[in-house]
C-alpha positions as MATLAB code, in Angstrom:
seq = 'MTTTAERTATSRLEAPPGGRPRQARRPTGGYGLGRVALVVGVCVLVIFIFGPILWLMLWAFAGIWHYPALLPQRWSLSWWRQVFDYPQLVRSVGLSFTFAPVVMAVSAVVCLPAAYALARFPVPGRRTMLVVLFAANAFPKIGLYITIAGLFYALHLMGTFFGVVLIQLLGTIVFMTWIPAAAFASVPRALEDAARDVGAGRVRVFLTVTLPLAAPGILVALVLSFLASLDEAQGTFLVGVPRYVTMPVQMYSLVSDYPPQAAAVFAVLLSIPSVVLMLLVRRHVLGGSLAKGFEIR';
ca = [
       0.000    0.000    0.000;
       1.108    3.523   -0.713;
       1.735    5.493    2.419;
       0.860    9.127    2.981;
       4.530   10.091    2.852;
       5.015    8.388   -0.503;
       1.975   10.184   -1.992;
       3.284   13.511   -0.702;
       6.712   12.885   -2.190;
       5.195   11.917   -5.535;
       3.067   15.061   -5.666;
       6.128   17.187   -4.930;
       8.049   15.554   -7.761;
       5.168   16.242  -10.179;
       4.760   19.871   -9.100;
       6.588   22.689  -10.943;
       9.158   24.875   -9.175;
       6.435   27.356   -8.178;
       4.890   24.782   -5.933;
       1.527   24.345   -7.732;
       0.778   21.110   -9.568;
       0.578   21.240  -13.315;
      -2.907   21.237  -14.814;
      -3.767   19.567  -18.068;
      -4.030   22.095  -20.896;
      -7.286   22.204  -22.788;
      -7.103   21.929  -26.540;
      -7.553   25.390  -28.083;
      -8.051   24.356  -31.696;
     -11.855   24.207  -31.572;
     -12.153   27.426  -29.552;
      -9.847   29.320  -31.929;
     -11.709   28.062  -34.989;
     -15.062   29.096  -33.513;
     -13.719   32.536  -32.688;
     -12.422   33.009  -36.213;
     -15.786   31.895  -37.640;
     -17.566   34.400  -35.356;
     -15.302   37.258  -36.450;
     -15.774   36.365  -40.117;
     -19.538   36.179  -39.667;
     -19.661   39.579  -37.979;
     -17.525   41.119  -40.742;
     -19.783   39.670  -43.434;
     -22.854   40.980  -41.611;
     -21.348   44.455  -41.246;
     -20.421   44.535  -44.940;
     -23.882   43.297  -45.916;
     -25.617   45.986  -43.820;
     -23.309   48.961  -44.178;
     -21.819   48.189  -47.606;
     -24.823   49.449  -49.612;
     -25.102   52.530  -47.392;
     -21.430   53.336  -47.920;
     -21.819   52.803  -51.670;
     -24.791   55.210  -51.744;
     -22.889   57.828  -49.771;
     -19.950   57.648  -52.168;
     -22.202   57.952  -55.218;
     -24.154   60.841  -53.673;
     -20.988   62.946  -53.450;
     -19.239   61.642  -56.574;
     -18.609   64.025  -59.450;
     -16.693   61.527  -61.598;
     -16.312   57.849  -60.746;
     -15.200   55.329  -63.338;
     -14.182   51.695  -63.041;
     -11.748   50.380  -61.759;
     -11.202   53.241  -59.302;
     -12.174   52.310  -55.742;
     -13.089   55.902  -54.878;
     -14.531   58.770  -56.943;
     -11.963   60.650  -58.991;
     -13.767   63.899  -58.218;
     -16.125   64.892  -55.415;
     -19.085   67.201  -55.979;
     -22.313   68.544  -54.435;
     -23.852   69.334  -57.807;
     -26.257   66.376  -57.717;
     -27.668   67.517  -54.391;
     -28.391   70.927  -55.895;
     -30.005   69.373  -58.960;
     -32.257   67.163  -56.854;
     -33.483   70.084  -54.765;
     -33.861   72.298  -57.850;
     -36.123   69.777  -59.628;
     -39.747   70.577  -58.630;
     -41.078   67.057  -59.149;
     -38.498   65.548  -56.807;
     -39.088   68.215  -54.159;
     -42.841   67.586  -54.382;
     -42.343   63.844  -53.835;
     -40.358   64.595  -50.671;
     -43.186   66.796  -49.407;
     -45.811   64.170  -50.219;
     -43.924   61.449  -48.385;
     -43.636   63.553  -45.248;
     -47.296   64.459  -45.537;
     -48.636   60.937  -45.910;
     -46.404   59.357  -43.248;
     -47.674   61.340  -40.204;
     -51.282   61.183  -41.448;
     -51.121   57.403  -41.895;
     -49.411   57.027  -38.517;
     -52.118   59.097  -36.803;
     -54.994   57.251  -38.512;
     -53.382   53.924  -37.673;
     -53.060   54.939  -34.014;
     -56.701   56.070  -33.819;
     -57.932   52.824  -35.388;
     -55.545   50.262  -33.894;
     -54.719   51.432  -30.365;
     -58.276   50.914  -29.010;
     -58.295   47.484  -30.658;
     -54.894   46.686  -29.137;
     -56.125   47.697  -25.679;
     -59.259   45.580  -26.052;
     -57.262   42.550  -27.218;
     -54.887   42.922  -24.266;
     -57.383   43.639  -21.496;
     -60.656   41.922  -22.367;
     -61.542   38.272  -23.133;
     -62.267   38.873  -26.817;
     -63.499   35.693  -28.564;
     -61.066   34.523  -31.233;
     -58.358   36.870  -29.969;
     -55.420   34.691  -30.990;
     -56.959   34.028  -34.407;
     -57.400   37.756  -35.010;
     -53.783   38.481  -34.117;
     -52.494   35.680  -36.336;
     -54.638   36.905  -39.252;
     -53.246   40.426  -38.842;
     -49.716   39.062  -38.876;
     -50.385   36.706  -41.808;
     -51.647   39.583  -43.941;
     -48.072   40.938  -43.956;
     -46.385   37.557  -44.425;
     -47.102   37.245  -48.146;
     -46.289   39.388  -51.212;
     -48.693   42.301  -51.187;
     -48.847   43.034  -54.892;
     -51.741   40.586  -55.447;
     -53.644   42.109  -52.526;
     -52.986   45.600  -53.843;
     -54.282   44.727  -57.312;
     -57.489   43.336  -55.805;
     -57.902   46.445  -53.649;
     -57.270   48.651  -56.681;
     -60.291   47.088  -58.373;
     -62.383   47.912  -55.307;
     -60.989   51.442  -55.229;
     -61.999   51.937  -58.865;
     -65.581   51.098  -57.944;
     -65.486   53.462  -54.946;
     -63.759   56.260  -56.926;
     -60.767   56.242  -54.573;
     -58.081   55.811  -57.225;
     -55.815   58.836  -57.449;
     -57.171   60.353  -54.228;
     -55.413   61.350  -51.033;
     -57.725   59.196  -48.933;
     -57.112   56.209  -51.196;
     -53.338   56.468  -50.714;
     -53.800   56.756  -46.945;
     -55.938   53.607  -46.906;
     -53.506   51.581  -49.004;
     -50.561   52.637  -46.836;
     -52.555   51.853  -43.706;
     -52.330   48.136  -44.513;
     -48.605   48.101  -43.796;
     -48.990   49.671  -40.346;
     -51.773   47.576  -38.820;
     -49.578   44.717  -37.652;
     -47.116   47.048  -35.876;
     -49.800   49.242  -34.342;
     -51.790   46.266  -33.040;
     -49.298   43.622  -31.935;
     -46.736   45.797  -30.155;
     -49.174   48.061  -28.211;
     -51.294   45.014  -27.312;
     -48.238   43.397  -25.739;
     -47.371   46.699  -24.029;
     -50.860   47.000  -22.522;
     -50.843   43.331  -21.474;
     -47.533   43.773  -19.620;
     -48.907   46.501  -17.314;
     -49.510   44.904  -13.875;
     -53.183   44.929  -13.010;
     -52.269   45.317   -9.341;
     -51.100   48.887  -10.025;
     -54.398   49.734  -11.699;
     -56.348   48.168   -8.831;
     -54.313   50.149   -6.314;
     -55.087   53.386   -8.155;
     -58.800   52.562   -8.156;
     -58.701   51.746   -4.438;
     -57.564   55.309   -3.663;
     -60.438   56.781   -5.678;
     -59.118   57.188   -9.238;
     -61.616   56.624  -12.036;
     -61.041   54.385  -15.047;
     -60.005   57.249  -17.304;
     -57.569   58.648  -14.764;
     -56.095   55.197  -14.122;
     -55.575   54.733  -17.840;
     -53.954   58.146  -18.302;
     -51.732   58.073  -15.203;
     -50.871   54.372  -14.824;
     -51.582   52.235  -17.887;
     -50.612   54.640  -20.652;
     -47.245   55.779  -19.179;
     -46.154   52.173  -18.583;
     -47.215   51.128  -22.082;
     -45.737   54.244  -23.712;
     -42.381   52.696  -24.797;
     -44.134   49.969  -26.793;
     -46.565   52.475  -28.298;
     -43.658   54.752  -29.251;
     -41.903   51.895  -31.065;
     -45.147   51.063  -32.888;
     -45.607   54.700  -33.940;
     -42.076   54.927  -35.306;
     -42.370   51.651  -37.229;
     -45.730   52.739  -38.652;
     -44.252   56.063  -39.745;
     -41.362   54.299  -41.475;
     -43.673   51.710  -43.065;
     -45.714   54.512  -44.625;
     -42.606   56.412  -45.656;
     -41.139   53.373  -47.443;
     -44.337   52.018  -49.027;
     -44.109   51.984  -52.828;
     -46.207   49.283  -54.524;
     -49.612   50.251  -53.188;
     -48.918   53.963  -53.576;
     -47.833   53.375  -57.171;
     -51.071   51.522  -58.031;
     -53.408   53.912  -56.245;
     -51.702   57.309  -56.265;
     -49.876   57.648  -59.610;
     -49.786   60.032  -61.429;
     -51.240   62.507  -58.958;
     -49.451   61.373  -55.823;
     -45.849   60.318  -56.408;
     -44.010   59.771  -53.135;
     -40.279   59.300  -52.652;
     -40.220   55.472  -52.957;
     -42.327   55.659  -56.124;
     -40.068   58.384  -57.508;
     -37.102   56.077  -57.003;
     -38.341   53.894  -59.885;
     -37.931   56.707  -62.404;
     -34.677   57.883  -60.841;
     -33.073   54.463  -61.200;
     -34.120   54.073  -64.831;
     -33.995   57.655  -66.173;
     -31.368   59.494  -64.136;
     -27.618   59.110  -63.476;
     -26.752   56.959  -60.459;
     -25.662   60.021  -58.512;
     -29.191   61.456  -58.502;
     -30.677   58.123  -57.408;
     -28.056   57.859  -54.656;
     -28.880   61.340  -53.358;
     -32.567   60.477  -53.246;
     -31.883   57.143  -51.546;
     -29.830   58.907  -48.862;
     -32.675   61.373  -48.293;
     -35.079   58.450  -47.946;
     -32.770   56.666  -45.473;
     -32.099   59.612  -43.161;
     -35.515   59.525  -41.373;
     -35.193   55.785  -40.774;
     -31.741   56.127  -39.222;
     -32.676   59.145  -37.091;
     -35.927   57.686  -35.755;
     -34.420   54.298  -34.989;
     -31.586   56.001  -33.096;
     -34.147   57.945  -31.059;
     -36.019   54.803  -29.997;
     -33.035   52.445  -29.877;
     -33.234   52.244  -26.071;
     -36.778   50.905  -26.217;
     -36.043   48.590  -29.145;
     -32.983   47.139  -27.429;
     -34.927   47.019  -24.180;
     -37.322   44.477  -25.668;
     -40.375   46.571  -26.560;
     -40.218   45.359  -30.149;
     -39.670   41.719  -29.235;
     -42.503   41.713  -26.685;
     -44.915   42.654  -29.434;
     -44.432   39.259  -31.052;
     -44.577   37.299  -27.781;
     -48.157   38.168  -26.905;
     -50.223   35.160  -25.923;
];
């Protein structure tokens, strides 16, 4: 049998000069390969997301840019001046920023009461209604738009302001219903009951307790609805042209009939509101307000 002294002597022989026993080294090949794959994946994702934006920015300020040069041979602001000097392009910018807040406001008036009802009351077929709203945006919309255009012809809504608002409203319903419904559902009922116990009425409880707690989700829904209206092109093209030509619709003619610099300038103008608004609400988006909208049960 091995005595205690022999085991102690053996451990001392196996220990390094520092006095601590050597530990088996873990193989680092798999860990290093996974880390390299992660870095490559992140780089590809960054290029995929920011590459087109960088390309647009270069074209928007390019005076002369010929292949195979990696950067423009001459920089210029002339295309920005031409875009703002062309009345039709300026009018499309104004129309886009007219329709977007109107559609957002109409969507809020129509959908927020429905979202509150779906979150707070035992509505029959609630889950089916939410799934139908989501499914309406899960398929290509061009077929739906063509069918609606036939209905709009019969109702004399083609080429009207109200017709464009209605067609753009379709792209905002899912955001303005799902996300606020989840926001309302996440408000603890105990807080509302406590407010009622001290004498607050239903309206006051809603305005001072429910609405402030649900505000981040509603804000995200408003921003997404604004951007959905701002970027909508197919329905606006079918219903609004030639009277109402918004920025996304104008992009079709810019790509086909204008130099790439003019299209790049217009694309940058169309992207600025999206970037600014998403930066303003990034705290709520990263905080989970957007994700909660698609977790409602």
